[in-house]
Every structure is written in C-alpha cells, then in structure tokens.
N, C-alpha and C positions, 0 to 999 in steps of 0.2 A: 569720348563725350564731346559734343559740339561746344563751341564757345557761346556763353550766355552773357547778357548785359549785366545782370544782377546776381549777387551771391550773398545769402544770409547764412551766418554760422549761429546755430542755436545749441548751447552747451547742454550736456547731461548734468545731473546734479547729484551730490551726496548729502545725506542728512546725518550728521554726527551725533546730534542730541535732539530730542523732540519727536520720538518715534510714536506713530499711531495716535497723535493727539490733535493734528491739524483739523480733522473732521469734527472734533469736539470743541473747536474754538480755543485750543491751547496755545502754548508758546513753543516755537520751533526754531531750530538753527540749521544752517547748511551752507554749502559752497556750490557755486558753478565751477565746473572743471574744464580743462583744456582738451577734452574729447567731447564729441557731440554729433550733431546732424548738420549737414550742408545741403542747402537748397539753392540750386542754380536755376535762374528763370529769365524769360523775356516776357514783356507785357504784350498782349495781343490787342488788336483793334476790335475784335468781336468779343462775345461773352463766354466763349468756350474755355474750359480748363483742360489742358492735356498734360498728363504727368507720366513719367517713368521713374522707376526705382532701381538703384544698383543693388539693393538688398532683396527685394521681393520681385517675383515674376508678375507679368501681366501689365496691361496698359490701362490707365484710368482716364476717363473723359466724362465731363458733365458741363452743364450750362450754369454759370455762376449767377445769372439773372433770374433763373427759375427758382421756385420754392424748393427747399430741401425735402427729398423723399426719405423713406425709411432707410436704415442702414443696409448696405449691400453685402456686408460680411467680408470685405476685402480691405487691403491696406489703404485704399482710397477713402475709407470712411473718415479718416482723420482730416483730410482736405474738405470733405463734405461737412464735417462737424464744424470746422472753422468758418465755412460759408454760412452754416446755420446760425451760429452765434453772431456773426457780423451782420447778417441780414436783419436781425432784430433791431439794429441801431442805424444801419446805413443802407443806401441804395447801391447795389453792386451791378456794374455794367460791363466792366472789362475783365477778361480772364487772363490766364498766363499759360505759357508752355514751359515746362521745367523738368528737372531731374533731381531726385533726392537721394542722399546716401548717408549712412551712419558710420562713424569711425570705430565703434566697438560693438560687435553683435552680442550684447550682454543684457539680460534682464536685471531689473533692480535699480537702474539709474534714471528712471523716468524718461525713457526715450519717447513715450507717447506724448508727454507734455512738451518735450523739446520739439517734436514734429508739429504739434498743434500751434505752438508759438511761431514757428517758422512760417506756417501757412497763413496765420492771421496777419503777420507782418507783410508777407508777399501780396496777399489780396488787398490789404490796405494801401500798399504802395501802388498797385495797379490802378486803384480807384481814387487816388489822390486824397486818401484819408490820413490825417495827422493824429497820432495817438502817443501819449506818454507810455513808458514801460509798464506802469501800474495798470493802465487800462488794457493793454495787450494781455497782461497776465490774467486779469479778471475775465476777459472774453474767452481766452483759451481754457480756463477752468470751467466756465459755463458750458463750453462745447463738450468737454469731457464728461461732465455730470449729466447734461440734458440730452446730448445726442449719442455719445458713446455709451453712457449708462453706468459710469463708475462714480460712486458717491464720495469723491475725494474732497480734501480741503485745498488750501492755497499753497501749501509748502512747495510742491514741485515747481509750479509756475513762478512762484516768488524767487526761488533760487536761480531759475533759468533766466528770468527777465531782469532781475534787480542785482544779480551777483556782481561782485567786484574783486579783482585779483588781490590776494593777501588780506581779505576782509572776511569776517564771519558775519553772515546775515542772521539777524534775529527778527522774527516776525511774530506779532501778536495776532493770532487768527480771529480774535473777537473784534478788535478795534481796527485791524489792518495797519496799525502803526508798525514801523520797522526801523531797524538801525543797521548800519554797516560798520562793524567794529574792526578797526585796523589791527593787524598783528602787532603785538607788543615788541618794542625794540630789543628786549632781552630774550625773546622767544627763540629757541633753537630752530634750525631749518627743519622742515617736515615736508613729506609728500603724502599722497593718499593712495593706498594700495587697494586694488579691486580684485577679489578672488571669485571668479565665476564658477559656480558649481558644475556647470555642464547641463543643468536642467533648464529648459526654456519654461517660461511661465506666462500665464494669462490671468490678470487680476479678475477679469470677469468670470472666470471659471474657478477661482479660488474662493476662500472664505472671507475675502476682503469686505464685501458688502454686508455679510452676516456679522462680522465684528463691529462694523459701524452701527448696525441695528442693536447689538448687545450693549454697546456703550450708551446709546440713547435710552434703552430700556433701564439701564442702571440709573441714569439721571431721573427718569420717570419715577422709579421706585422711591428714590430719596425724596422727591417732591411729594409723592403720595403720602409717605410717612410723615412729612412735615406739614401736610394739609395745604400745600401750595397748589393753586389751580393749575391743572395740566393743559399744555398746548399740544397740538398734533405733533406726532413724533418727528416729522421733518424739521420742525422748528424748536426741537428740544436738544440741549447739549449739556455735557458734563460740566462745562464752564459755568452753567447757570446755577449750580449748587456749590456750596462750600465744602472744603475737606472736613470741617468740624461737623457739619450735618451728616456727611457720609459716615464718619466714624461712629456717630451715635447709633446709626441704623444698620451698620455693616453686617452684624451677626444675624439680623433678621432676613437679610436678602439671600436669594438663591446664590450659592457660591460662585457660579460662573460670572454673574453680573457684578458681584463684589470684587472679583479679581480684575475685571475690566476697569472698574473705577479706581481700584488700588493702583493699577498701572498709570492711569491718567494723573492722579494726584502726586504720585512719586516722581513721575517724569517731569511734571511742572517744577518740582524742587530741583531736580537735576539740571534742568535748563538754566534756572537762575544761578545755580552754583557754577555751571559751566561757563556762563558769561563772565563771571568773576575770574575763573581760572584763565580764560582766554585773555582778558584784559591785563592780567598780571604775568602773562607769558608762561604759565605753569602747564606745560603739555602733559606732564605725568598725571596731574590732577584731572585735567580735561579728559585724558584717555581713560582714567579709572571710572569716570562718570559715564563714558560711552559704553564701557563694559557692563556697568551696573544697569544701564538702559537695556542692553541685550538680554541680561539675565531676567529682567522684568518682562521683556517681550516673550521670552520662552515660558516663564512660569505664570505670569499674570495675564498677559494678552494671548498666550497660547498660540503663537505662530512659530514657524521654523520647521522646515523639512529636516529629516535625518541628515541630509547632505549639508545643509547650511549649519546645523548644529555641530557637525564634525569639523567644518572649516573654522567655526568660532572657537571650538575647543583647541584646535591646532594653534590658533592665534595666541591663545592664553599662555602657551609654553614656548613661544618663539621670541628670541631676543631681537630687539629693535622695533617692536610694535608697542606703541604707547597705549593703544586701546582700539576698540572698534565694535561693530555690531552688524546685524543684518541690514542690507540696503533694500529700500523699497518696502513692499508689504511684508516681506519676510516669509513667504510661503515656498518660493523656489529661488530663482535669481542668484544674487551674489551677496558676499559680505564685503564690507569696506573697513579699512583700518588706517589709523594715523601712524605713519612710519618714519623712522630715521633713514634719510636717503642714503647714508653711507653704508647701510646694511641691506640694501634692496636685494642684492644677488643671493645672499644667504637666506633672507626671508622667503624669496621665491622658491628656492631649493627645498627648504624645510617644510613649508606649507604644502607644496606639491607632493613631497614624499609621504607626509602624514595623511593627507587626504586620499591619495590614490591607494595607499595601503588598505584603507577601509572601503573605497569605492573604485576598484580598478576598471569598472565598466565605463568610467568617464575619462579614460586616458586620452582620448582624441578630442574631447570637448571641454575639459577643464582648462581654464585660462587664467593667467595672472597679468594684470596691467598696473602700471604706476602712472599717476598723473598729478598735476598741480592745480591749485585754484586758478580761476580765470574770471574775466569779465562776462557779463550777461549777453544775451542774444543781441546780434548787431549785424549791420551790413558790412561786408568786407571790402 
C-alpha cells in the first residue's frame, strides 16, 4: 500500500448490556475495542473520491460535490452515505484518495458504523469542517438510517465515537446524555472474547427492521389501551410508555408484541444494575446480567441463529467467562464475552471444541479473538 498523509482508526464496538433497545430510546452500554477499521487517505484538489479496499474487491469513485444518487449496492455505499449525510449540513468541494481495511473480518461488531464514522471524519477533514465526536456520531447514524436503510439507534456510533479505554460508556438514547464510567480500582483484569460463528450476516436481509417495527407496534398498543393519542410509527418508541402501563395491558396484547416489550423493560433494569456492578468492580454480577440479557434476546426478542445459540451455551459451561451475549443484531455474526485473561488459551480451546462438535462445517471460518477496550475513533 502506498504512503498516505492521513490515517484514521475507527474501532469496532461491543455492547455488553443494553441489547436491542437503542432504537426504542432505551439505555445502552458498551466499549470501543482495540480492533477496527483503518482508513488511509490523501486530500485531493478536485472533488473526486477514489477508494480501494483491502477487504472487498472493486474500485469506488464518485464526485463528492454532486448530490447523492441511489445506492449502488457495493461497499462504496458507506462512503456515499457519509457524503449524503454531510451534504445536508455542509458544502463539500474536496474529495480524497484512500484505502480502507478492517482488522477482523467478523459480523456483529458494527463494522458498518465504524466505516461510516471513518468516512465522515475523512470528508470533514478534507473540507475543513470542525466537528465534535458527538456530531460525527449523529451524522454517521443518520447516514445508516436514511441512506443505507437500517433503522438503528445510536449505540454503535456512540461506542465508536465516544469510547474511552477502561471506561464503560452508558448512553441514554432518549436524551442523548452519556457517561464514561471508569473501571473500579478493585476490578479484576478482563478482556473481551469474540467468538465468530463463521456465518456472515447482513442486517438488511435479517429480521432487524422487522423487530424494530414490532417494538414500535408494542408501544402503539399500550398507548391505544391507555387512550393516549397515537403518533406515526416512526415517532413512536417503547420509552414513551411506562412499564406499569405495559403490565396492565400485557395479557391483552398479541404475545409476540408483549415479548418485545418485556425484553425492553427487563433490559432497562439490567442496564441500571449493570452500571452499579461496574462502578463497584463486581464483574461476576456484571457478567451474570449480560447472560440474562442474552436469555431475554433468545426468548423475548427472539433472535439468535442456531449457531449463535450453540456458542452462547458453550460459554455458559466454560471456566473463565464472566458472562456474555450475542453481539450486534444477534441473527448471525458473533458472540462476545467478558473473560479472565489468564484463562484465554483454555477458553479458546473449549469453545472451539464445543462449537465445532455441533457445527463441523464451520471449521475453516469459525474464529476466536481477544481484545481490550480502547479509545474512540481518532486520527493516528
């Protein structure tokens, strides 16, 4: 690869607690990790964007000064999406020439959000635009919702843009208030295990958007039973109704919508408890809440492929794992775990043996990685 003037590192993220609630304005937690996306680039004198990827084939070129067209269906759509969201606020005149690469080829770590944030930062740099991390995060989220077409919340972008090494990020997705909570002095050392099922995933072809709509419908139903005037679905969230309202009407609701709401309200409690566990250095408690989160994801949110469930079940019986859950949307992708770093070798051996005994067809694609928390997206 040629030498470039600029280098952005945009980390992947893991969410230990706060699963599937960001799009309902819930409370979420997570970390940026020390694996992620690297974007190397030079600023051009003209308005062309010329990109290559070490992960995907093909060459991407477009004019950053022109209006964004419809998606092209290739990896360059993320760069086009970043342009689309930035153009709503700023005049873009200068393009870049660059190469992008990812350090782990794994679904479930929000690589799409990491890529979008890298492009937003690069295009802003090229055009002399100064932005705080929070604005970068909101623009990247808007690009993913409005251009890519994934109805996500702010969790992924928040962890990637705001993360800080050895701190747990807590974000309130209704108010956008956040805290970076330092690791307690008495907390034992930990790392984050990532167990990739071998299945690649696409959120757009999964049930992700369907689940979002089901959550909103659950909120609608509670509001209807309570005679609260309804808003259009895009502006309706489970955070708009109270748990006590939901409990009054739960048995009248179609079961699938009741289960989605049950997950939301129970996850809200787990996040609040998890913050206390983290602040007091109690990794056993924190890990047990992460496991309870995954159980609710399976039974109430009803996500999890057979492969992910097999990894999760293997984690439950492996020494050295405090807890964990599906990463990302939980339809394919990976599981993440909070682990004792002194037991990494045995953890990798046991999880690999247990998983491949059930799914030997993934022998060549199943991967185990260990990583640490890290700072958010930045110029290197």
